[in-house]
C-alpha positions in Angstrom: 67.4 -35.1 98.4 66.7 -34.9 94.7 65.2 -37.7 92.6 67.1 -39.6 90.0 64.2 -39.3 87.6 62.0 -36.3 87.2 58.8 -36.3 85.1 57.9 -32.8 83.9 54.3 -32.6 82.7 53.5 -29.6 80.5 49.7 -30.3 80.4 47.8 -27.4 81.9 45.3 -30.0 83.3 46.7 -31.9 86.3 46.1 -35.7 86.3 46.1 -35.9 82.5 46.7 -38.8 80.2 49.9 -37.1 79.2 51.1 -37.6 82.8 50.0 -41.2 82.7 52.1 -41.9 79.6 55.1 -40.0 81.1 55.0 -42.0 84.3 54.7 -45.2 82.3 57.8 -44.3 80.3 59.7 -43.5 83.5 58.7 -46.8 85.1 59.6 -48.7 82.0 63.0 -47.2 81.9 63.5 -48.0 85.6 62.5 -51.6 84.9 65.0 -51.9 82.1 67.8 -50.1 83.9 67.5 -52.4 86.9 68.8 -49.9 89.3 66.6 -48.4 92.0 66.5 -44.7 91.9 66.6 -42.3 94.8 63.1 -41.5 93.7 60.8 -40.2 91.0 59.5 -36.7 91.2 56.5 -35.7 89.1 56.2 -32.0 88.4 52.8 -31.0 87.1 53.1 -27.5 85.6 49.3 -27.2 85.8 49.7 -27.2 89.6 53.0 -25.4 89.9 52.9 -22.5 87.5 50.5 -19.6 87.4 50.1 -17.6 84.2 48.5 -14.2 84.1 48.0 -11.7 81.3 46.9 -9.0 83.7 48.9 -6.7 86.0 48.8 -9.0 89.0 51.2 -12.0 89.2 49.7 -15.5 89.1 50.8 -18.3 91.4 50.4 -22.0 91.1 48.0 -23.9 93.3 50.7 -26.1 94.8 53.9 -25.1 96.6 56.9 -27.2 97.4 60.6 -27.5 96.4 61.9 -25.3 93.7 60.8 -26.9 90.4 63.7 -25.3 88.5 66.3 -26.8 90.9 64.5 -30.2 90.8 64.8 -30.2 87.0 68.4 -29.1 87.0 69.3 -31.8 89.5 67.6 -34.7 87.6 69.7 -37.5 86.3 66.9 -38.4 83.8 64.2 -35.9 82.8 61.1 -37.1 81.1 59.4 -34.1 79.6 55.8 -34.7 78.4 53.4 -32.4 76.7 50.2 -32.6 74.7 50.5 -31.1 71.2 48.9 -27.8 71.0 48.6 -25.7 67.8 51.4 -27.7 66.2 53.9 -27.6 69.1 54.2 -28.2 72.8 52.1 -26.2 75.3 52.7 -22.5 76.1 52.8 -23.5 79.7 55.8 -25.7 79.2 57.4 -23.1 77.0 57.0 -20.4 79.7 58.6 -22.8 82.2 61.5 -23.8 80.0 62.2 -20.2 79.0 63.2 -19.5 82.6 66.3 -21.7 82.1 69.4 -20.0 80.8 71.5 -21.3 77.9 73.0 -24.7 78.8 71.5 -24.7 82.3 70.4 -28.3 81.7 73.9 -29.4 80.9 74.4 -32.9 82.5 70.7 -33.8 82.4 69.6 -36.6 80.1 66.2 -35.8 78.7 63.5 -37.8 77.0 61.0 -35.6 75.1 57.4 -37.1 74.8 54.4 -35.6 73.1 50.8 -36.8 72.8 48.5 -35.6 70.0 45.5 -36.5 67.9 47.6 -37.7 65.0 51.0 -39.2 64.7 52.2 -36.3 62.6 51.2 -33.7 65.2 52.8 -35.8 68.0 56.0 -36.1 66.1 56.1 -32.4 65.3 55.6 -31.4 69.0 58.1 -34.0 70.2 60.7 -32.8 67.7 60.2 -29.1 68.7 60.5 -30.1 72.4 63.7 -32.0 71.7 65.2 -28.9 70.0 64.5 -26.7 73.0 65.9 -29.3 75.4 69.1 -29.5 73.4 69.4 -25.7 73.2 69.2 -25.7 77.0 72.1 -28.2 77.2 70.3 -31.4 77.9 71.6 -34.6 76.5 68.9 -36.1 74.3 70.4 -39.5 73.2 67.1 -41.0 72.1 64.5 -40.1 69.5 61.5 -38.3 71.0 58.5 -40.4 71.8 55.4 -39.4 69.8 52.1 -41.0 71.1 48.9 -40.7 69.1 45.8 -40.3 71.3 44.4 -43.5 69.7 47.1 -45.5 71.4 46.8 -44.1 74.9 45.1 -47.2 76.2 48.3 -49.1 75.3 50.6 -46.7 77.2 52.3 -49.4 79.3 53.0 -51.6 76.2 54.2 -48.6 74.2 56.4 -47.4 77.1 57.9 -50.9 77.6 58.6 -51.3 73.9 60.2 -47.8 73.6 62.3 -48.4 76.8 63.3 -51.8 75.4 64.8 -50.1 72.3 66.3 -47.0 74.0 67.1 -47.7 77.7 70.7 -48.5 76.9 71.2 -45.0 75.5 70.2 -43.4 78.9 71.6 -46.1 81.1 75.2 -44.8 81.4 74.3 -41.3 82.5 71.7 -42.4 85.0 74.1 -45.0 86.5 77.2 -42.8 86.4 76.0 -39.5 87.8 
């Protein structure tokens, strides 16, 4: 059984603050939507994806259900990344590049980026939004850009953001 909400974390370091913010956003949206989901799956690419620049393939440290199928089946996909060199992580890019054009059609996505400055967070979140739209995801809300200086306020930020934007994602989550 697939989860209603999938949190996809593009930080190469499992257990990151990026994951914490993404989970807070998912929980805040659930609190606002008022409907219990079938579940929330958290996919940490730092555990699932192996990257190698050598001749031997690399494998992730954790196995489990197909992460690509999990993402395609999500009703709501919260995609979170730290900003890295002006955009989202290469690990997330490699993962998203495996999806074909419009393969996320029917998935509602929330792009989220964390960075040292608001400008970097906004740039990374915007770039992530563009890729998700290209893949066919419905992105009805502005990306969430979180400066590192506000990470201690993640629950309050998530609740305020969800308060403004939950209605935009409510119909697809309830209707699918």
